N, C-alpha and C positions, 0 to 999 in steps of 0.2 A: 406390271402394274392391272390392277384389276378393280372391281366395285367392292370386294370383301375388304381391302387395304383401306378404301376409303371410309366405310362402314365403320370399321374397327376407328380410325381415327376419329370419325363422331362420336363414338363410344367415350374414347378420351377427352375430347373436348366439350361434352357435355357438362354445362355447369362452369366452364369456364371462358368459352366464347358468346359473344351475342349474335343471336338470331336478329339479322339486320330486316329492315323492313323495304317491302316493294312499293315504292310511292308512285303516283300518278298526277298530271295536272292536263285540265282540259286544255290549256295553252300550247303547251307542247305537243298533244295531240294534233292541235289545228296546223301547227308548224309540220310534224312530219306526215299528216295526212293519214294517219292512223291510230291507233291506240298504242301508247307508250310507257312502258313498265319498267322503273327505274330501282335497281338493286342496290340499296344505299350503304357499299361496304365502306365508305367513308367515314361512318358512323361507328366503324369496329373497334376493338382495342388497338391501341398505337396508330389511328385514324386510316387504316387500311387492311385489305383481307389477308396481307401477310402475315400476320399472327396466326392464322389458321395453319399456315406450315410451319411457323415458327415453334407452336406449340405442340402440332402433331411430331415433329423431328425431335424434340428435345423431351419429349414424354415418351418417346420409343426406345430412348438411348439406355443402357444399363447404368446403375448407381455409380460403377466405376468411372465410366465414360463422363458422365454428367460430374463428378467430383474434379477431374481432372479438367474439364473445362470444354467450350465450342468455339468456333472460329466462323465466319461469315463474311461474305462479302457483297455489298450492296450501294446503290445509289441513296438508300436512306430509307424504306419502307422495310424491305427485308430485314435490312439491320437493326429497325426498330422492334419489328415482330419477334426476331431471336431473342434479342435483348431483354425484352419484356418476359419471354418464356422462361431465357435463362435464368432471370432475376427470382422468376416464381419457383423455378427448383433450386435453387441457391446454386448455381452452377456459374463459375466464373465465365466470361464472355468476350471476345475480339471481335471487332467488327472492322472491316478493311473498307474504308469508302474513298470515292473519288475527291480530289482536294477542292474541286469545285461545284459539289454537291450545293443544294440550297441550304444555307447556315443553320436554318431551323430544324433540318434532319438530322445535321451532325450534332447540335446541340441536346435536341431528345434523346439520340443515342447515348450520348454520354450523360445525360440526366438518370437514364435508365440504368447505370452503373457498368455498361461495358467502356471496354478500352477501345479506343478509335484510332485506327493506323490510317493515315490519309496517303495517299498516291494519286501520280497524273494519269489520268483517264486514256490521253492522245499518244503516250510513249512506255507506260507500265502494262503489263499484264496482272489483273489483279488475282487471277486463276495461280499464277506462278509465286505470287507472294503469298497466298495462301496455302497452296501448297507446302512452302518453306516453313511458314510458321506453324502451320499443323504437326510439321514432322519436328521441327526443333523442340516445340513445347510440348509435345503431347496432346494436342487439340483434336476434336472431333470436329471436321467440316462439315457443316451445312450447307450444301450451295442454293443459290437462290430459288432455282427451278428444275433442275435436272439430279433431283433426289426422289426415290419414290416416297417417302414420307411426307417429304413438303408436297408433292403432286398430291397424296391422299387428302393432307389438310384441305388444301385449296379446292378439292372436290369436293367437300362438305357444302360449300357455298352453292355448288349444283344441285343438292340434296335440298336445299332449303329452297332453291328457286323452282324445283320441280312440285315441291308441295304446295307452295304460294302460287303458283301459276295455275296448279288444278282449282286452288281455292278460289284464284278470280276469274275463273272461267276460260281461261288460256291453254288450248292443247295442242296448238299448231302455231309457231314464230320462231323467228331467227333469235337466239340470245347471241349480243353481240358482248365481246369481252375484249377490254384494253389487254394487248397481249406485248410483253416483251420476249421471255425466253419461250414462254408457253406453259407455263406451271400452273397456271390458273386455268387457260384454256381448256388444256387436256385433262386436268381434273375435272372440269364443269363438262366437258363431253364425256367422260366413262360416266359421270353422275346420271346425266341426261339420257345416255343411251339404256341406260337400266331402269329410270324412272318416271321417264317422260320422253319417248320414242319421237314424239311430234315436235318437240323441241330441237334445234339445230344449233351447236355453238358456232360462231364465226369471230376469227382475230381482227382486231382493230389496232392501227398502228401510223404513227407519224408519216407522212411524207418523207421521203429520201432515207427511211430507216424502217423501210416494209417488208425486213427480210422474210417474215412468216407469210406473209402472202405472195411473194415470188416464189418462197419454196412450195406453198401448195399448189400453184400453177406451173410449176416446173417439175414437181413430182420428185423433189430432191433438194438438201439444205442448199440454202444461198445465204452468202454472208455479204453484210453489211461491208461500203467502200469505206465507212470513216466511223469513228468511236463518238462524235459529239457534232453538237450543231442544229438542236432540236428543243425546245422549251418543253418538251414532253421527257424529263430526263427519266422519269420513274420506268419508261419503257423502253428505253434505247438499251439494245443490247447486241451484240455481235452477229448472232445467229442464233436460231432455234435450236434447242437441246435435243442430244443425241437420244434421248428418253421420251421427250416431249414431241418432237417432229412426228413419229410414226404414228403417234395415236391421234394427233392433228389430222395427218395425212388420211387415215382411216374414218375419222368421224365428223372432222368438221367443214363446214361450206366454205366456200371464197372469201379470201381475206378482203379488207377494205382501208386503203390508205385514207388519211385525213389530213389537211394542214393544220400549223400551228394556229391560224386564226381561227379556223374552226373549232379548236380546241379551247381558247380562250371565251370565244362566245356560247359556247356550251357550259362553261363554267359560268358565266353570268347567268345565262339561263336558269341552272340548276339553282343558285342562289335566290334569283328572283321570283321564280315560280313552284321551288320544292323546298327552298329554304335550308339548303345544305351546302358546306363548303367543299368543293372538288377540286383537286390540283390539275394543271394542263394533263398530264399522262393518263391521271383518273378519268378524264371526261372524252377520252378518245371516241369509246363507244356510243357514249351520248350524242357527241357531236357526228359520228357515222349515222345516227337514227334520224337526228335532226335535218342535217343538210345533203345526205347522200340518200333519200328515200328511193331513188331508181334502183339503188344496189340491194335492197330488202325486200325479203318476200314475205306474203303473209299480211293478214288485218292487222295484226298487234305485232310489236317487238319489245324485246326485252333487254334492256342496255344496264351492264353493272357500273356503277359510279366505284372505281377500284380503291381510290385512295383522296384523301384530303388535306393531305401535308404540303400546303402552298405555302411560299415566304409571303409574310402580310402585307408588304409593299406591293409585290405583283398582285396580291388578289384585291387590294384596294384599287389598284390602276386598273385592272380590269372591270372591276364593278364601275366605277367611272367612265371608264370607253366606252362599254356596252350598255 
């Protein structure tokens, strides 16, 4: 992994990806006690940053590979990103999703033309299912984070943040990233190292599923002891990736763990103050910025709102409750 791979992905994404805005609100600044800038990747195609990695990976395949089809496993956002990228390249797509993934994510993935294969997150291995189907059907596996082209695609978000932060006059800040396996976190970290050395990427995760945070503290990959139990389904993964962790270890600051309630409160504030829809896992970085200010350094903080694919009933209840 290097910046050249990210810049090459940016060229392939040009004209296909949305350059998402960097939003702010004086109300959020007051809560955090510092300037807060929110990178609204929830406004990206398919409602999350995952379209970047999906397009980067599918566009890097040969014509023969695209003709044979692709396969991916995901709780929903990577699923939709790959499904849309595959459809736009006229490539068949098979997506492996947990049976308890939000219904809206399963429905959207099917609506994008992908074949959805459901599995039990607690008793079955999505990696094993993916490897078997890829072998049996001749499909190319696009992993959700431990894939060089996926990391490169996610890194294009970091290139945008570097340029937008400079335009906003922010040259020193923590960049808080909702983190599952570390594809976005590592890609953003590489981009910031190249284009904005004063900005530091930091992973944000749900309490009880803070494998990246614990891994960075230990210096070695740590694994979660359970596969489910947080409302932040989009960023619940077993452990950091073999490709992503060394990058995070070299370039990222300490991780921050937030509660599910923190994420729900951040979702509500994002809607009330920025008028954007963010899902629980996509709100972890904003939750860290707003409710854990003592863990953040600098006069400004940048939080990536990574996705907005929330169940409508949960969103309505969250807005009513907070």
